[in-house]
N, C-alpha and C positions, 0 to 999 in steps of 0.2 A: 589326332581329328578331333575339335570339336564337335560333339553331338547338339547338343543348345546350340549351336552361336546357329541351326539356319531357324531355331524358334524364333527369332525376335532381340530382343531385349535380353541380352545375359548379364549375371552381377560376378564377379569375381570369386564371390566364395560358389559361386554357383560351377568353373571356369574351380576353381580347384578344385571342388567335390569331385569332376568327372576324375579332375586328375589323378588322384587320389583315387577311386574307383579301379582305376586303370590299372596302375600299378600294385592297387590291394589283387585283383581278379590276377594279375601278372603273376604274382608270390605264390597266392592259389590260399589266401585266403578272406577267410570268411569275414561276414560282422562284429563278427559275436569276438570274433579273435584280434580283430584289428582293436575294437572295441579297449578289448581289457589289453591292450598294451600299452593305450593311452590314457588310461588308465577313468574311460566312457560310459556311460551305459550307451547300448545294444541302440536307444529307440535315439538317443543327439546324436553319435557316432555316425547315423541312417538320415540326420535331417541334418549335418555337417556333409553329408556327399547330395546329402540332394539342393545342401549351398541354404538351406530355408537356417537355419541356424552358418552364422559368424566365428569365422579358423581365428583365433589365439595365435600372432609369435612363434609362444615357448610349445602348442600347436602341431604347427606348421613345420619346428624342432626337430618335435617325438617321430612326425610322422615321417618325417627323412631319413630321423634315425633306424624305423622298425624299417623303416619299408627298404 
């Protein structure tokens, strides 16, 4: 379920970030743990989860393998 979708215009990156965050939560991983597994800083991971930084295809492939 897209929580952000009710807030008006939602970007694809926001939708992806929300989906990744949900999977992260279900796996019991912190943002720091996910960032480390992805080779990113915690700040960058947080921005990706909020949809303010774009996801690359390589990052999506990595997150799929991690989660």
